[in-house]
Z-matrix of the N, CA and C atoms (Angstrom, degrees):
N
C 1 1.553
C 2 1.554 1 108.78
N 3 1.282 2 118.97 1 111.49
C 4 1.412 3 128.61 2 172.87
C 5 1.478 4 116.86 3 -104.95
N 6 1.304 5 116.64 4 11.22
C 7 1.374 6 120.18 5 -177.12
C 8 1.499 7 113.40 6 -73.48
N 9 1.440 8 112.54 7 144.96
C 10 1.508 9 117.02 8 -170.60
C 11 1.639 10 98.60 9 -84.87
N 12 1.293 11 111.60 10 142.12
C 13 1.466 12 122.56 11 176.01
C 14 1.547 13 110.52 12 -74.51
N 15 1.276 14 126.18 13 129.68
C 16 1.455 15 123.06 14 172.71
C 17 1.531 16 107.19 15 -86.33
N 18 1.329 17 114.85 16 133.64
C 19 1.474 18 119.60 17 -176.54
C 20 1.580 19 108.99 18 -75.28
N 21 1.261 20 115.78 19 145.04
C 22 1.420 21 120.32 20 176.12
C 23 1.472 22 111.41 21 -96.00
N 24 1.373 23 116.20 22 -0.70
C 25 1.476 24 115.76 23 178.56
C 26 1.402 25 111.05 24 -79.60
N 27 1.464 26 116.22 25 153.17
C 28 1.465 27 120.34 26 178.12
C 29 1.488 28 108.84 27 -83.38
N 30 1.274 29 120.31 28 146.58
C 31 1.391 30 128.07 29 173.98
C 32 1.590 31 113.05 30 -126.70
N 33 1.201 32 120.26 31 130.93
C 34 1.424 33 130.97 32 178.00
C 35 1.532 34 112.57 33 -119.63
N 36 1.321 35 109.79 34 157.38
C 37 1.507 36 119.86 35 176.71
C 38 1.519 37 108.23 36 -121.88
N 39 1.324 38 114.44 37 126.79
C 40 1.539 39 117.91 38 174.58
C 41 1.476 40 113.74 39 -161.71
N 42 1.314 41 115.11 40 177.80
C 43 1.410 42 124.99 41 -167.47
C 44 1.585 43 105.90 42 -98.36
N 45 1.375 44 113.46 43 134.23
C 46 1.473 45 114.76 44 174.94
C 47 1.622 46 108.56 45 -76.60
N 48 1.355 47 109.91 46 127.29
C 49 1.485 48 118.57 47 -177.89
C 50 1.555 49 112.55 48 -107.35
N 51 1.402 50 113.70 49 -12.93
C 52 1.437 51 116.87 50 177.16
C 53 1.457 52 110.07 51 -158.43
N 54 1.393 53 116.13 52 131.31
C 55 1.563 54 117.12 53 173.99
C 56 1.532 55 106.25 54 -129.49
N 57 1.354 56 120.34 55 40.28
C 58 1.438 57 120.34 56 -176.52
C 59 1.556 58 107.21 57 -84.74
N 60 1.344 59 117.94 58 -27.75
C 61 1.447 60 115.73 59 -176.80
C 62 1.560 61 111.01 60 -74.10
N 63 1.335 62 116.82 61 158.95
C 64 1.457 63 122.19 62 172.38
C 65 1.534 64 110.09 63 -73.37
N 66 1.301 65 115.22 64 125.87
C 67 1.468 66 123.09 65 175.88
C 68 1.576 67 112.13 66 57.35
N 69 1.221 68 119.18 67 24.94
C 70 1.498 69 125.48 68 176.91
C 71 1.505 70 111.35 69 -138.79
N 72 1.400 71 114.46 70 136.69
C 73 1.554 72 121.27 71 167.92
C 74 1.384 73 102.07 72 -121.52
N 75 1.407 74 112.23 73 153.37
C 76 1.443 75 129.16 74 177.31
C 77 1.576 76 100.98 75 -102.96
N 78 1.370 77 118.36 76 123.44
C 79 1.460 78 121.65 77 -177.05
C 80 1.479 79 107.23 78 -118.67
N 81 1.319 80 117.40 79 131.65
C 82 1.520 81 122.45 80 174.35
C 83 1.517 82 108.08 81 -105.13
N 84 1.371 83 109.26 82 118.08
C 85 1.460 84 121.66 83 -179.86
C 86 1.545 85 108.77 84 -106.96
N 87 1.309 86 111.29 85 117.83
C 88 1.465 87 117.05 86 177.78
C 89 1.468 88 111.80 87 -105.36
N 90 1.375 89 114.09 88 138.76
C 91 1.467 90 119.13 89 173.98
C 92 1.475 91 113.88 90 -130.65
N 93 1.283 92 119.83 91 161.10
C 94 1.503 93 120.14 92 -178.09
C 95 1.518 94 106.45 93 -121.94
N 96 1.386 95 113.99 94 123.07
C 97 1.349 96 127.80 95 180.00
C 98 1.451 97 115.28 96 -124.08
N 99 1.306 98 116.43 97 153.47
C 100 1.433 99 122.40 98 -177.89
C 101 1.631 100 106.46 99 -87.54
N 102 1.254 101 120.95 100 129.63
C 103 1.422 102 125.04 101 178.22
C 104 1.531 103 110.56 102 -60.91
N 105 1.296 104 119.32 103 128.93
C 106 1.476 105 117.37 104 -176.02
C 107 1.580 106 117.24 105 -62.10
N 108 1.229 107 117.07 106 -25.05
C 109 1.548 108 120.68 107 -176.87
C 110 1.537 109 108.13 108 -103.73
N 111 1.369 110 120.53 109 -54.42
C 112 1.275 111 121.33 110 -172.24
C 113 1.563 112 120.52 111 -88.07
N 114 1.334 113 110.11 112 -11.66
C 115 1.488 114 116.50 113 178.68
C 116 1.454 115 122.74 114 73.30
N 117 1.367 116 112.52 115 -0.92
C 118 1.524 117 117.65 116 176.29
C 119 1.501 118 110.05 117 -74.87
N 120 1.254 119 115.59 118 146.50
C 121 1.476 120 123.66 119 173.86
C 122 1.511 121 111.19 120 -77.21
N 123 1.259 122 122.82 121 119.25
C 124 1.360 123 133.33 122 -170.96
C 125 1.600 124 111.37 123 -115.08
N 126 1.196 125 117.98 124 136.63
C 127 1.684 126 116.56 125 174.96
C 128 1.454 127 104.04 126 -89.92
N 129 1.326 128 115.17 127 127.00
C 130 1.503 129 123.85 128 168.86
C 131 1.499 130 106.17 129 -109.61
N 132 1.269 131 112.16 130 148.22
C 133 1.530 132 115.93 131 176.17
C 134 1.549 133 111.52 132 -136.70
N 135 1.346 134 113.26 133 157.40
C 136 1.486 135 124.39 134 -176.81
C 137 1.407 136 107.38 135 -141.63
N 138 1.252 137 120.70 136 143.88
C 139 1.596 138 127.33 137 175.99
C 140 1.469 139 104.55 138 -109.51
N 141 1.333 140 112.36 139 136.46
C 142 1.635 141 118.99 140 175.53
C 143 1.536 142 102.87 141 -131.77
N 144 1.344 143 107.48 142 145.61
C 145 1.403 144 116.67 143 171.19
C 146 1.552 145 107.60 144 -92.61
N 147 1.387 146 119.33 145 128.88
C 148 1.429 147 126.28 146 179.62
C 149 1.396 148 115.09 147 -116.84
N 150 1.219 149 119.06 148 138.91
C 151 1.540 150 119.50 149 173.07
C 152 1.511 151 110.43 150 -75.56
N 153 1.402 152 112.88 151 135.79
C 154 1.396 153 125.49 152 -176.20
C 155 1.476 154 105.88 153 -133.49
N 156 1.318 155 125.64 154 76.56
C 157 1.410 156 132.70 155 -163.66
C 158 1.680 157 105.18 156 -59.15
N 159 1.343 158 116.21 157 -47.66
C 160 1.448 159 118.62 158 -174.26
C 161 1.546 160 116.23 159 -90.37
N 162 1.298 161 113.64 160 -0.63
C 163 1.498 162 120.11 161 -179.80
C 164 1.527 163 109.78 162 59.13
N 165 1.375 164 119.64 163 44.75
C 166 1.391 165 125.93 164 -178.21
C 167 1.582 166 115.41 165 -92.96
N 168 1.337 167 115.11 166 -9.76
C 169 1.489 168 120.31 167 -173.87
C 170 1.536 169 103.01 168 -107.77
N 171 1.392 170 117.76 169 137.97
C 172 1.400 171 123.07 170 -175.13
C 173 1.562 172 109.90 171 -130.68
N 174 1.319 173 114.65 172 168.93
C 175 1.476 174 121.43 173 -172.46
C 176 1.526 175 107.47 174 -57.84
N 177 1.360 176 115.82 175 134.09
C 178 1.449 177 127.81 176 -177.86
C 179 1.441 178 118.39 177 87.34
N 180 1.290 179 117.24 178 -13.39
C 181 1.471 180 120.76 179 177.07
C 182 1.520 181 108.80 180 -64.77
N 183 1.360 182 118.76 181 145.57
C 184 1.452 183 124.84 182 167.15
C 185 1.470 184 111.24 183 -101.68
N 186 1.393 185 115.14 184 119.76
C 187 1.363 186 123.17 185 -169.37
C 188 1.624 187 112.33 186 -126.66
N 189 1.375 188 115.26 187 163.93
C 190 1.375 189 116.52 188 176.27
C 191 1.558 190 106.25 189 -108.48
N 192 1.333 191 118.28 190 133.13
C 193 1.499 192 123.91 191 177.14
C 194 1.525 193 107.02 192 -112.40
N 195 1.348 194 111.43 193 148.06
C 196 1.553 195 119.47 194 178.60
C 197 1.594 196 108.97 195 -125.03
N 198 1.247 197 111.78 196 141.88
C 199 1.554 198 116.85 197 -177.26
C 200 1.534 199 107.35 198 -69.74
N 201 1.333 200 111.53 199 141.64
C 202 1.555 201 113.31 200 -179.37
C 203 1.494 202 106.93 201 -142.81
N 204 1.328 203 116.35 202 -168.38
C 205 1.476 204 122.05 203 176.35
C 206 1.505 205 107.06 204 -73.55
N 207 1.320 206 123.17 205 155.98
C 208 1.415 207 124.16 206 177.09
C 209 1.502 208 110.37 207 -59.26
N 210 1.355 209 112.90 208 128.55
C 211 1.500 210 116.11 209 178.66
C 212 1.517 211 110.20 210 -100.10
N 213 1.375 212 114.68 211 -33.37
C 214 1.483 213 122.45 212 174.81
C 215 1.443 214 109.72 213 -146.78
N 216 1.303 215 119.62 214 -167.97
C 217 1.507 216 120.01 215 -179.79
C 218 1.482 217 117.23 216 -60.76
N 219 1.317 218 111.10 217 -35.05
C 220 1.527 219 112.67 218 -175.00
C 221 1.523 220 110.56 219 -115.30
N 222 1.422 221 117.41 220 -6.33
C 223 1.502 222 118.86 221 -171.99
C 224 1.505 223 110.31 222 -109.23
N 225 1.370 224 115.05 223 111.80
C 226 1.487 225 120.11 224 170.84
C 227 1.570 226 108.24 225 -133.44
N 228 1.255 227 118.20 226 29.54
C 229 1.516 228 120.87 227 168.60
C 230 1.573 229 108.30 228 -128.15
N 231 1.386 230 113.13 229 157.51
C 232 1.474 231 123.68 230 -173.82
C 233 1.504 232 101.24 231 -123.84
N 234 1.379 233 115.71 232 132.05
C 235 1.495 234 119.17 233 170.59
C 236 1.455 235 105.93 234 -77.84
N 237 1.348 236 116.60 235 121.57
C 238 1.440 237 119.84 236 -178.33
C 239 1.507 238 119.30 237 -103.95
N 240 1.314 239 115.97 238 -36.68
C 241 1.481 240 115.56 239 179.05
C 242 1.497 241 108.93 240 -152.13
N 243 1.368 242 114.62 241 158.28
C 244 1.504 243 127.48 242 172.31
C 245 1.529 244 108.22 243 -84.44
N 246 1.317 245 113.31 244 121.60
C 247 1.520 246 118.06 245 179.62
C 248 1.599 247 106.43 246 -95.13
N 249 1.338 248 116.92 247 -45.60
C 250 1.377 249 119.60 248 -178.72
C 251 1.602 250 107.25 249 -149.97
N 252 1.338 251 118.99 250 129.93
C 253 1.435 252 126.92 251 177.13
C 254 1.529 253 110.09 252 -69.58
N 255 1.267 254 117.59 253 148.14
C 256 1.520 255 124.16 254 178.07
C 257 1.491 256 106.02 255 -64.11
N 258 1.374 257 118.28 256 141.28
C 259 1.490 258 124.35 257 176.32
C 260 1.557 259 103.84 258 -76.43
N 261 1.333 260 113.38 259 137.43
C 262 1.414 261 120.90 260 172.65
C 263 1.572 262 108.92 261 -80.77
N 264 1.364 263 109.06 262 131.85
C 265 1.574 264 117.31 263 179.33
C 266 1.524 265 108.48 264 -93.50
């Protein structure tokens, strides 16, 4: 059997809004959902703390995070890959 196993872990893509903590980045994930009553498309957002062991992701980067075991009280996501580097101003 040489079939690739599909991962059961959730993955999300979001923007790094804070990289001040050691080995941790705060990622803002936005999603667009339809309002249940009014039918308007509304942007909802959530912030996640993700483990960044090497400190390779910085403010403004768009990254992918993957669900993992609890690493600390608030951290149970791991930063897996860089989707887009932050634009230099």
